[in-house]
C-alpha positions as a printed Julia matrix, in Angstrom:
282×3 Matrix{Float64}:
 178.88  118.89  139.82
 177.61  115.35  140.38
 176.86  113.78  143.73
 177.18  110.06  144.44
 174.65  108.24  146.61
 175.34  105.1   148.62
 174.12  102.8   145.88
 176.76  100.54  144.23
 177.43  101.21  140.56
 174.79  103.9   140.39
 175.32  107.62  139.8
 172.69  110.31  140.27
 173.22  113.8   138.99
 172.58  116.64  141.38
 169.68  117.93  139.29
 167.33  114.95  139.34
 164.09  116.9   138.99
 162.27  117.88  135.81
 163.46  120.82  133.74
 161.51  122.97  131.31
 164.3   123.63  128.85
 167.77  125.0   128.15
 169.33  128.07  126.59
 168.85  126.67  123.09
 165.09  126.42  123.54
 164.9   122.63  123.46
 162.81  120.89  126.08
 165.07  118.93  128.43
 165.0   115.16  128.13
 165.9   113.37  131.37
 167.97  110.29  130.57
 169.06  107.13  132.38
 171.97  105.06  131.03
 171.99  101.32  131.86
 175.04   99.3   130.81
 177.29   96.92  132.76
 180.44   98.16  130.96
 181.97  101.3   132.51
 183.64  102.4   129.27
 180.4   101.97  127.34
 178.58  104.17  129.87
 181.35  106.77  129.68
 181.3   106.89  125.88
 177.52  107.22  125.78
 177.56  109.96  128.41
 180.2   111.92  126.47
 178.2   111.64  123.24
 175.0   112.66  125.0
 176.71  115.73  126.49
 177.05  117.05  122.93
 173.29  116.84  122.41
 171.31  119.96  123.39
 168.54  119.5   125.9
 169.83  116.18  127.31
 170.24  115.7   131.07
 171.72  112.37  132.26
 170.16  111.89  135.69
 171.5   108.4   136.51
 173.8   105.61  135.35
 173.33  101.94  136.27
 175.27   98.77  135.54
 172.72   96.19  136.76
 169.17   95.42  135.72
 167.57   95.53  139.18
 169.19   98.9   139.86
 167.87  100.19  136.56
 164.29   99.18  137.35
 164.55  100.85  140.79
 165.92  104.08  139.31
 163.16  104.19  136.68
 160.5   103.71  139.35
 162.03  106.39  141.61
 163.01  109.06  139.09
 160.63  108.56  136.17
 163.01  109.59  133.35
 161.88  110.43  129.83
 164.4   108.25  128.01
 166.28  105.05  128.83
 169.38  103.82  127.0
 169.29  100.14  127.88
 171.88   97.41  127.35
 170.45   93.92  126.79
 173.05   91.71  128.49
 173.6    92.68  132.13
 174.71   90.65  135.19
 171.34   90.07  136.86
 168.32   91.04  134.76
 168.54   91.38  131.0
 167.07   94.39  129.25
 163.72   92.73  128.55
 163.37   91.67  132.19
 164.09   95.24  133.22
 161.17   96.46  131.09
 158.94   93.85  132.71
 159.83   95.21  136.16
 158.87   98.8   135.37
 155.29   99.96  136.18
 153.3   101.2   133.16
 153.03  104.74  134.49
 156.84  104.96  134.86
 157.84  103.48  131.5
 160.18  105.82  129.56
 160.98  105.81  125.88
 163.46  102.95  125.37
 166.5   102.81  123.09
 168.44   99.56  123.24
 172.26   99.67  123.02
 173.98   96.36  122.37
 176.71   94.63  120.41
 174.33   91.81  119.43
 172.03   92.18  116.42
 170.06   88.97  117.11
 167.8    90.73  119.62
 166.58   93.39  117.2
 163.29   91.72  116.27
 162.45   91.0   119.9
 163.32   94.59  120.85
 160.88   96.02  118.35
 158.21   93.54  119.28
 158.61   95.22  122.69
 158.07   98.56  120.89
 161.51   99.96  121.59
 161.99  103.23  119.75
 165.45  102.41  118.38
 168.2    99.8   118.47
 171.82  101.01  118.48
 174.43   98.45  117.48
 177.78   98.95  119.19
 180.05  100.53  118.23
 177.85  103.42  117.11
 179.09  106.9   116.25
 177.94  110.41  117.16
 175.73  110.75  114.08
 173.88  107.48  114.73
 173.26  108.5   118.34
 172.08  111.93  117.23
 169.5   110.3   114.94
 168.22  108.2   117.84
 168.02  111.2   120.18
 166.1   113.22  117.6
 163.64  110.36  117.15
 163.14  110.26  120.91
 162.72  114.02  121.03
 160.05  113.89  118.33
 158.18  111.08  120.05
 158.21  112.83  123.42
 156.89  116.01  121.84
 153.79  114.18  120.63
 152.35  113.97  124.12
 153.2   115.61  127.42
 151.78  112.65  129.33
 153.95  110.12  127.56
 151.39  108.39  125.4
 154.27  106.51  123.8
 155.19  104.91  127.13
 151.61  103.76  127.7
 151.53  102.24  124.23
 154.74  100.41  125.01
 153.22   98.84  128.12
 150.05   97.81  126.34
 152.14   96.25  123.57
 154.25   94.33  126.08
 151.15   93.04  127.88
 149.6    92.02  124.59
 152.77   90.21  123.61
 152.79   88.19  126.84
 149.1    87.27  126.39
 149.39   86.3   122.75
 152.85   85.06  121.79
 151.68   84.15  118.28
 150.31   87.56  117.39
 151.84   88.84  114.11
 154.5    91.49  114.59
 153.84   95.06  113.47
 157.36   95.78  112.22
 160.33   94.02  110.7
 163.84   94.61  112.0
 166.2    94.29  109.04
 169.99   94.51  109.2
 171.23   96.45  106.18
 174.62   98.06  105.5
 175.71   97.86  109.13
 172.5    99.35  110.52
 169.13   98.02  111.62
 166.12   99.27  109.63
 162.69   99.05  111.24
 160.06   98.66  108.6
 156.34   99.08  109.27
 154.28   96.36  107.63
 152.1    98.99  105.96
 155.15  100.09  103.97
 155.68   96.66  102.4
 154.44   96.15   98.82
 155.43   92.55   98.27
 157.88   89.9    99.44
 159.61   87.4    97.2
 161.78   84.36   97.84
 165.42   84.7    96.75
 167.38   81.45   97.29
 167.96   81.19  101.08
 166.67   84.75  101.59
 163.54   86.76  101.04
 163.54   90.2    99.45
 161.22   92.69  101.13
 160.1    95.37   98.68
 158.86   98.66  100.13
 158.44  101.59   97.78
 161.76  102.32   96.07
 163.71  100.29   98.65
 164.29   96.55   98.98
 165.9    94.57  101.8
 167.23   91.02  102.07
 166.33   88.86  105.06
 167.97   85.49  105.71
 164.68   83.74  106.36
 162.37   81.34  104.55
 159.23   82.68  102.93
 157.11   80.21  104.9
 158.41   81.57  108.21
 157.91   85.15  107.03
 154.31   84.32  106.1
 153.6    83.13  109.66
 154.75   86.49  111.06
 152.46   88.55  108.83
 148.87   89.63  109.48
 146.7    87.22  107.44
 144.1    89.96  106.99
 146.62   92.13  105.15
 149.06   89.76  103.45
 148.34   86.87  101.12
 150.56   84.37   99.37
 149.8    84.47   95.63
 152.63   82.17   94.55
 154.93   79.73   96.34
 157.63   82.43   96.18
 155.54   85.65   96.45
 153.55   87.34   99.25
 151.65   90.54   98.52
 150.18   93.28  100.71
 146.47   93.24   99.81
 146.25   97.0   100.42
 148.79   97.52   97.63
 146.83   95.41   95.13
 145.02   97.26   92.31
 143.62   94.45   90.18
 143.8    90.8    89.13
 144.04   90.1    85.4
 143.03   86.6    84.22
 145.47   84.63   82.07
 145.41   81.31   80.29
 145.3    78.14   82.38
 143.36   79.68   85.28
 146.22   81.85   86.47
 146.19   85.59   87.17
 148.49   88.58   87.01
 148.36   90.61   90.21
 148.88   94.3    89.43
 149.96   96.51   92.32
 149.1   100.2    92.69
 152.68  101.09   91.73
 152.28   99.2    88.43
 154.33   96.15   89.43
 152.98   92.93   87.91
 153.28   89.67   89.85
 152.37   86.13   88.92
 149.44   84.64   90.84
 149.44   80.87   90.41
 146.25   78.81   90.21
 146.98   77.03   93.47
 146.86   80.3    95.47
 144.0    82.01   93.59
 141.23   81.07   96.05
 143.11   82.6    98.98
 143.55   85.84   97.07
 139.88   86.05   96.1
 138.7    85.31   99.64
 140.87   88.06  101.08
 139.68   90.56   98.47
 136.03   89.81   99.29
 136.67   90.34  103.01
 138.18   93.76  102.28
 135.48   95.02   99.89
């Protein structure tokens, strides 16, 4: 049975202390839900009730309330809406002390915040309406992350990343958030082989997968680590760690051969940049 404290729009469960596990042997994850829509909170709570080892310890509909609950209860996992009446989701994260920061999964109907969310090192980004299977995937990711360290190393990394982002707004991002087939894919830069311009899009090639981004190749280049990515053609960027060799051709041009065997044209105008980066990595 739940008990309600004298705190508007906030629900605490009776068992608000830590738990070691449940009958299925899964370590209990203590969860806070933050969303200004009552029906959205209800749906999420119902879906979470079907997940073993999940204990919803509080629900909030305002950002300031959420920050207070996080500071007071120290949950493991926070499902956080982005648009709320007072503080938005990113402001909520800024109001939480480093030692209290939980694993964060954003829940929102707006896909335009995905890149910013992952720059803030959120674990996942659920686009409403999401189904039981999509939520289950997010919960399992959170469970795996929390298992990596009993003292919440992930939360400390999140805080350091947020502080670094505030101090250096131009620092290249570590991941791309790509909307594909109704979901958001978070791609580590180390996974990228090469990027090529495709009309008003760029195609990001990573292993056997490729993803389209509605973005210019010049803007993409500015977001990449210049010590790892180099533009070898006006329409091609390559991950230097994926490069196997450069083969000279007529007219001072080269063929860039990747480790997977893919051959890419390296134009004369970009050759010096490629050679300089190779020398720095030898």
